N, C-alpha and C positions, 0 to 999 in steps of 0.2 A: 190497792197496790197489787201488782202481779209479780210473778217470778219467771225468769228466763234461765234456761240451762246454759252453762258456760261452755259453749262449743262454737266452732267457727261457723258451721252452717246452722243458724238459728231457725227454730221451727215456728216462729210467730208468737203472738201473745199467749201467755199461759193464764191459768185460772187464778182468781183472786185468792190472796192468802187469807186464812182464817187463823189469826194469831192475836193473843192478848199482848199486854205489853209484849277506847283507843286512847287507850291511855297515851297521851303525849308525854314524852319525856323531855322536860325543859332542860336546856343546856346553857349554863351560865358561861360567860366569856371572861377569861382571865385578863387582868390589866397588864400592860407593859410597864416595865420599870420607868420611874421618872427620869427623863433624859438629863444628862449632865449639862450644866450651863456652858461648859467650855467646848462642847462638841455638838451643837445643835444640828449640824448638817449630817451627822452620822446616826441620828436616832429617829425613830418613827413613833409619834404619839399613838396611844391606843385609839382604835376606831377609825384609823386612816388606812389607805391601801398599803398592803405589805405588812400589816401588824401581825405579830406572832400570837396565835390564839392557843390557849391551854385549856382543852375541855376538862370538865370535872371528872373525877375518878369514876363516879357512878355512870356517867355517859360512856366512858371508855369501856367499863365492864360490860354494859349492855351491848355495845357495839361488838365486843369480843365474843359475847355469847351468840349473837346473830351469826357472826362469821363462822364459828365452830359448828353450829347447827347446819348451816347451809353446806359447808364443806363435807360434813358427815352424811347428809341426807341426799344431796343432789345426785350421787351415783345411782340411787334407787329410783329416781324419777325418769320416766320415759315419755316420749311423744309417740302417739299412735295415729297412723295415717290410714284411712280407708278411701274408697273411691268417692265418697260423698263428703268427707270432711276430716278434721283432725281433733284430737283431744289428748288427754294425759292419762298416765297410769302409774302404778306403784308396784315395784318388784316385791312379790309376796314371799317367795322361797327360792332356794338354790336350784330347784328343778326348772326354773324359768316361768313359773306361774306369775301372772300380773293381774292385779285387781284394778278395775276401772268402772266407769258408769255404763249401764246398758245402752244409754242413748248414744254414747261415743261409738259403739260398734254395731249399732242397729243396722240390720240388713247385710252385714258382712260376715263371711266365714273365714276369710283370710285378710291379713293386714300387715303393714310394715311398722316396725318399732325401732326408734332411735333413742339412744341414751342421751340424757340432758348434758352429759359430759362430753358428748361427741362420739365419733366413730361411725363405722358403716351401719346402714340400716339392716335389721334382721327381719326375717319373716316369722309370722306367728299365726296361730289358728284359734278360733273361738272354741272354748271348752263348753261353756254354758252361760246363759243369761237369765237374770231374774228381773224382768221389766217392771213389775209392780213396785219393787224397791230400788230400781235404777242401779243395779249392780250387775257386774259380769266378770268372768275370769277368762283370760286368754293365755296361751302358752307358747313360748318361743320354741322354734324348731331347734335352735342351737342355744342352750342356756349357759354355755361356758363363760366363766368370768363374771356372772351377774352378782350384784350386791343387794341382798334382800334388805328391806327397810325394817326398822324396829317399830312394832305397833304397841301403843300404850293402852291403858285401861280408861276408856271414855267415861266410865261411871264415876271416876274420881275428879272429873273436871269441875272447875269453879268459874263463875262469871268474873271477868276482869283479868284472867290469865292471858299473857302475851302469846300470840300464835303467828306463824308464818304460813302463807299459802304458796305452795310451790307447784309449778306446772309449766305449760307452754301457751300462754295467752297470745292469740293472734299469730301463733306459730313462732313466737320468740322463745326459743328453747331455753329451759332452765331458769325462767323468770321467778322472782320472789316478791311478794308483797307482805306487809306486816299489819297487825292490828291486835285486837283482843277478842276474847269470847264475850259477846254482848249479851247472850241469853242462852239458856239450855231448855230442852224439852219442848221445843216448838214442833207443831205439826203443820207441814207445808205441802202444797200441791203444785204440780207443773204439768204442762201438756194438756191433753184432753180437748184440743180444739174442735174435735168432731163430736163433742158432747159426752165423750167417755170420761171416766174418772181420771185417766192419765196416770201420772206418777204421784204417789203420796209417800212422804218421808216422815215417819213418826220419830219423836225424840231428836229432832234435828238440832244441830249446833248452829246458832246464829253468830256470825263474826263480822267485824268491821274490816278485816283484811280484804282487799279488793279481789273479786272473782270475776274475771273477764272471759269472753269467748275463747275456748281452747284450754281453760283451766280445769274443765270437768274431768273427774277421774284422777286428779292429782292428789297432793297431800296437804292436809292441814297439820302442822307440826308444832309441838310445844318447845320450850327452851331446853328440854332434856333431849331433844332430837328424836322424840317419839311421834309417830303418826297417830293422831288422835281423831282424825276425821278425813272423809273424802269429799272435797268441794264438789257441789252438784248444781246448785241453783243460785242465781243472782236476781235480786229484786229489780223490777222495772215499774215505771209510772205510766199507766195507760193514758192518762189525760195529757201526757207530754210525749205522745207518739212512741211509747215504749222506751223512753230514755231511761238509762240506768239510775236507780236510786242509790246514791253514794253511800258506801259503808254498810250495806245490808246484803249479806250473802249467807248461804246455808250449806252445811256439810253433813253427810251421813256419819253417825258416830262410828268410831273404829271397832267397837264391840260388835255392832251389827255387821259391819263389813267383813270382819274376820270370821264371824259365824257363818255367813253366807258363802264366803270364799272356801272355807274348809269343807262345807257340805258339797260344793261343786267339785272340788278336787278329789274328795273321797268317793262320791257317788256318781259324778258326772252330771249332776243336776241338784237342784234344791229339793230336799225331801221334807223339810219342815219350815214353812214360811213364818211360823210364830205370829201370824197375823189373823185377826178375827174376821169372820165373814158371815153374812146372813144366809148364803146359799141361794142367791138370786142372780139372774141375768137382767141387767137394767138398761134404761135409756132415759133421756131427758124428758121432762114434762113442762108444758108451757100454759099460761093462762090465755084468756081471750085476746089480750093485747100483745102477746108474744113474749111475755116476761117469764123467766124461770119460775116454776111453781111446784117443783118436787121431782121425784125420781120414779119413773114408770117401771113396774115389774113386767118384764117381757116373758121370762121363763123362770122356773124354779128347779133346784136340785131335788130329786124325788124324796130323799131322806134328810134334806137340809132343815135347819132350824126354822126358816121362814115357812116352809111348807107345813111342818108339824104344828106351827102356831096358827095356821089358817089363812096365811097370806096367799093370794091367788093372782094369776096373770091379769093385768089390767088395773090392779090396785096401784095407787100412787103413794110412795113413802114421803111424808112431809116432815118427819122429825124422829129423832132417836134420843131417848133419855132427856127429853126437854130441849134438845138442840135442833134448831131448824135445819132441814136438808133440802134447800131449793135446787141443788144441782148434784150430779153424780160425784163431783169433786168434794162437795160439802159432806155428802154421805161417807165418802172414803176417809175424810179427815176425822169424822166422829168415830168411825169403826177403828181407825188406827190407834185411838187412845184406849181401846178395849182389848181383851184377850179371849182366845178360844175358851169356851166353857162359861164365859160371863153371861148373865141374863140381862137382856136389853128391852126397854120399853119402846116399842116401835109404833109411831102414829101413822095411820094410813087413811087415805080417802078412797072409798069404793067407787066403782064406775057409776053407781046410782047416786053418788054425792054424799053418802053416809060417811061419817068419820068415826074411826075406832082406834083404840090403843091395845096392842097385843104384846104378850111377853115372848121373846124369842131367845132360845138358848143358842149362843153363837158357836158356829163351827170354825174350821180353819180355812183361811184363804188358800184355794188350790193353786198349785204352781203350774202356769201355762206352758 
């Protein structure tokens, strides 16, 4: 299975997911009263056209919750248009800062922003982007009247919680889909068509709420009206020409999004990625028949953990902590589960063909 970013201008097939392992709400229909024998022409038996249906109280309560959440959150959802495509964003504060995906604003310094509730488009500028985590912050030139969203604590999420995905799929402003949190703590990758690691999202939220092109950067919202994630990736099936895999989408946890957004707003850039790194510049490696066979070390940071452990240019990394790393994306996924300062067992193949395992003290992923 692969994942595609939910934007209008799709970037082609993404790397395979490295993952381990909707609630429907049934609605009973109320029966119509038994028709009086004296007036058969004026009554309608249950199950026929025109019958009056009385939804159960539980269904009405859930419907009311949906409507309240949508009404409260939609003013905080925006559509972002660049020269190359469109995506979604979430108003972060009353200063006009908007958090979105890095791939939504890739290559753009200026963009137009339209509220999901309508109104004239406003201009905005890029503040900073964090491509490794697929997050960015833009700022409206005129922030008057904006409605910041309420961000929740994603560390408190549980599988099975009902969520709504809000954004602008296919340019349909203010669209909403519903589902549940299917799984937590996924590590997923996207992009990297050129052999690079692309985007890797640690601790991703898996949801059954439909995420379609244009949803990227929008909001995954709980029934308390809190943004608990930023929809980012939707799964596709390579064997079916990249067709969407129904009910499998991924979102960046809100705690990650708010941490990165606050750093960008305060410092103008991300100053702490909180992501582990080996301290190497890498490229793909292939075997004699052209199959992925590891990750080639092209260069090393002089004082990085890999250099200190004796890894050298030309070595091929084939595993970390017992996990195979046949591609840069696979290596990024393993590292995303670790923290700066952790000690990792890195298996390498030397240019001579010798195989060794060295211990690397991980550094911090630099912010590009």
